[in-house]
N, C-alpha and C positions, 0 to 999 in steps of 0.2 A: 620268320616273323621279327619285326623290329621291336627294339626295347619299349618305345612308347605304347605299341599295340599289346605287347606282353602285359605291361603295367596296367593298361585299360582292362584287359581280360581278367586279370587278378582282381581288380577293383569291382567289376560286375559280379564275379563269383563271390567275393567277400560280402558284397552288398546283399546278394540273394540269400547267402547263408545267414546274414544278420537278420534279415526280414523273417526268414523261417524261425529263427531262434526266438525273435519278438513275438511272432504269432503263437508259438508253442508256449511262451511264458504267459501270454494273455489268456490263452485257452485254460492253462493250468489254474490261473487265478479265477477264471469264470467257473471251473469245476468246484473249487473251493467255495466260491459264493453260493453255488447251487446247493452244495451240501449243507452249508450254514442256514440257508433259507428253509430247506427240507426239515432240518432238525428243529427250527424255530416253529414251523408250521405244526409239527408233531406236538411240541410243547404247549402251544396255544390251543390246539384241539383237546389235549389232555386236560388242560386247566378248566375249560368250560364244559367238558364232556359230562361230568358227573352232576352238574347243576342243570344243564340245559340239554337234555337228550332230544328235545323236539328240534332245536336249532341244528343239531347234528343230522337229524333225520332230514331236515330241509336241505342241508348241504349234500347229503348222499343223493337225494331225490333230484337236485339240480345238476349235480355231476353225472347222474344217469342220463338226464335230458341233454346234457352237453355232448356226452359220448354219442348219443343218437343224432343230434344236429351236426356233429363232425362227419358221421357216416352220410347223412343227407347232403351236406356240403360236397363231400368227395364224390357222391354219386352225380350230383348236379354237374359238377366240373367234368366228370367222366362222360356224361351224356352230351355236354356241349362239345367236348373234344371229338367224340364219336360222330356227332352230327356234322361237324366241320369236315372230318375225314371223309364222311359219306359224300358230302358235296364235291369234295375234290375228286373222289372216285368216279362219281356220276359224270363230272366234266371230262375225266380222262376216258371214260367209256364212250362218251359221245364223240370225242376226237378219234378214238380208235375205230369206232363204227364207220365214221366218214372215210377213214383211211382204208378200212376193210372193203367198203363198197367200191372205192376208186381202184384198188388193187384187183378186186374181183372182176370189175369191168375190163381192166387191162388183160387179165388172164383169159377172159372170155374172148376178147379180141384176137389174142394170140392163138387160141384153140380154133377159132374160125378161120384164121389165116392158114393154119397148118392143114385144115380139113380141105380148103380149097386147093391148096398146092399138091396135096396127095401125100402118101406115106413116104415116098422115096424122094424127097426134095433135092438132095445133093446129086443124085444120079441124073435126074431129069435135067438139072441145070448144066451138069458136065457134058451130057450127050448133045447138047445144043451149042457147045463151044468148040472151036477148033484152035484158037490161040492158046499155047501153053501158059504164057504169062497171065492171061485172063483167067484161065482155069485155076491157077495158083492163087490169084488175088481173090477169086470167088470162094474158093474153099476156106481161105482165111477169113473172110467177111462172114461166111456162113458159121464158122466156129464162134466168132464174136457174137453173132445173132443168137446162137444157141446158148452161149454162156449168159448172155443178158436175159434170155427167156428163163434160164435156170435161176438166176439171181431174183428175178421177179417172183418166181414160185417160192424161193426161200424167204423173201421178205413177207410174202402173203402168209406163209406158214407161221412166221414169227409174230405177225400181227394177230393172227387167230389165237395163238398161245397167250399173248398179252391180254387180249379181250377176254378170254376164258379166265385167266387169273384175276382180272379186275372184277369180273361178274362173281367169282367165288368170294373175293374179299368184301364186296358189297353185301352179298347174301349173309356172310359171317357177321359183318358189322351190324346189319339190321337185326339179326338174332340177338347179338349182345346188347344192342340198344333197347330192345323190347324187354330183355331180361332185367336190365338196369332200371327201366321205367317201372317194372312190377316191384322190384325191391324198394325203389323210392316210395311207392304207394304204401307198402308194408311199414317201412320206417316212419313215414309220416303219421300212420295210424297209431304206431306204438308211441310216438311223440305226444300225440293227443292224450292217450291214456296216462302218460307220465305227467303231463301238465295238469291233468285232473287231480293226480296224487298230490302234486305241489300246492294246488289250490286249497285242498283240505287241510294240509299241514300249516299253511299260512293263516287259514281261519282259526286253527287250534292256537297258534302263536299269538294272534291278535287278541284272543281271549285271555291268554296269560299276561299280555302286556297292556291290558285295559287301563290299568292304574298308572298315572302319569309318572310316579316315582319309579315304578318297575321299568317302564319304557326308557326313562332317562338313564337308569343304571345299565340297561341293556346297550343303549347308544354309546355310553361312556366306555363300556367294556370293548365294544367294537372299535371305537376310536383309539383306545390304548393298543389294541392289537395292530392297527395300522401304523401307529407311531413306533411300535417295537420293530416292525419290518423296515420302516424308513430308517430308523437308528442303526439297525444292523447293516442296511445297505450303505449308509453314509460312511460307516467304519471300513467296509470292504472296498468301496469304490475309490478310495484314495490310491489303491494300487493299480486301477485300470486307466488306460490312456485312451482319451477320446480326441480325434482330430479337431483342431480349433480353426480351420480355414474361414469359418464364418461363426465366430464366437456367439453363444446364446445371448450374453449380456448386451451385444450390439444390435439385437434384433427387437429390442423393445418397441412395441407398436407396429411391428411388421409381421408378426407371426400369423399363419393361417389358423382359422377355427378348426377344431377337431371334427365338427360336423355342423350342419346348418340349422339345427334346432334352436328353439328360443330358451332363454334362461328362465327356469322355473324358480330356483333358489340362488341368490347371488352370494358372493363372498362376504362374510361378516354378518349375514342375516340370521335372525334368531331361529335356532333349530328346535331347541327344547328349553326348559327352565333356565339352565345355566350353560347352555352349549350353543355355539354358533357354528355356521357352515364355513369350513376352511377351504372351500373350492366352489365350483358351480355344479348345479344339477341342471342338465340340459334335456329338455324334452326331445324325444326322437322316436320315430316309428320303428317297431321291432325289425331287426335285420339291417338297419341303416349302416352304411360303411362309416367307420371311425378312422380318422387320419392322424398321422403323426404331425406335431406342429413344428418339428425341427429335426435335423439329422441327429443321430445318436445310436446308442446300443440298448437293446432290451436287457434289463437286469432283473426283471421279475415278471413272470407269465404264469399265473397259476390262480387257484381259487383261494380267497381269503374271506372268512366269516364276516358278514356285514357288508363286504365289498363285492361279493360274488366273483366272477372272473375278472381279475385285475391285471393290468398290464402297466409296467413302469419302465420308463425310458431315461437312461442317463445321458445328458447333453454336454457333460464336461463342466469343469470349474464349480462343481457343487450344485448344478441345476438338474432338476428332475421334473418330468411331467407324468401324471397318473391318469389312468383311464379305467373306470370301474363299472360294474354291473353289466358286463358284456355277455352276450349269449354264445359267442365264439371268438376264440383268439387265434389269429392268423400268423403270429409271430412267437418264437420261442426265445428263452433266455439265451443271450449270446448273439442273436440276429442284429445286423446293422439295418437301420431304417433311414429313409429319405424324407424330406418335408413333403407333406401331401400323400405319402404312401398309405394304403389301407392297411391297418394293423389288426382290426377287430370288427365285430358286428354287434350292434347294440342289442340289449336285452333287459331283463329284469332280475338277473341272478343276484343273490345276496339278500333276498327277501323283499324286493320291491313289488308293489301291486301293479305297476305299469312300467313299460319300457322307457328307459332314460339312460343317459351317460353322466357319471359323476366325474369331473375333471378338476385336476389340481396342478399348480406349478409350485415347485418348492426350490428354495436356495438353502443349501446346507441344513436340510431337514425342516426348515421354517416355511410354512405356507405363504404364498404371495397371492395378491388379488390378480386374477388372470386379465382383467379388463385393460390395464395399461399396456399389457404385453401383446395382446391380439389386435389385428387389423380392425379399424372401425368399420362397421357395417354400413352400407349404403342406405 
């Protein structure tokens, strides 16, 4: 090996080692972040637990529903995969059946030929020949003929085995598919029961928050909890590296919408007596896909009181995007996301009476109006 090639090899090895070290360091920082968020969650839960047991009950009820929805989602995915596999197997079975029929016809022709010639084919042929050279060639050809016939039988047997295996796989897949569909029905019924429990809790909470001052105090507490999480993230995210090949700051007016729903409450609109919206509340049918507005890394993927299932993405240089009130989170802390990638499904967790997405953009913890950042709608 030449000196330049040795140097190149060493550089490649060094580069790979450096990448591994960076990835390990990043993962270590993420683990610390997860621990900090978990501790903060416990602290927030403990602070409000004594005063607002109903809110905690709502959280528990919603999380139980989330677990059921996750199982439903997994079952639906599994069913779609099984259905696709069964289609492939059915196509394979059809192709094998055609091959089987062709080979069976060939075998039938061979058997008919053997029957016509009689049982002692080579003897009859040899008795009718006097030229030794011709006899030798005939015996050789006959051997080839027998070998070809044997190969046909072997291929036919192999096709039969494959066909049998495919039919067994189809039968097994159909059984599994039916089982999954039955489990899905059971889980969906359980989810209905859980949703009924949630509605009762919401009604009780609404009674307690009938007074405007009480509701305002509740909203402020929930806002403070969100701010505490953002502040914690802002301190920790300084240690994380986000690729900036397309810096967020240069995407102003070009970012895709997180979903296609209409804006119910806009940034800066009055929310309560002395509280304004710091993001957008977007109307969306339950289960609608929520998309990331830009590439980045998920730094929060959990339940937060007042926000429900909340997902926060770090886009680098202090920019964050928040997606709240989801019914299902499809990304975990540490996952990388691309623009337009589905990251969650909309819901009403966090105490909403109807399905919606709460969306924010923040820069170094301060909320920004999303309107100038997202693409204008036609």
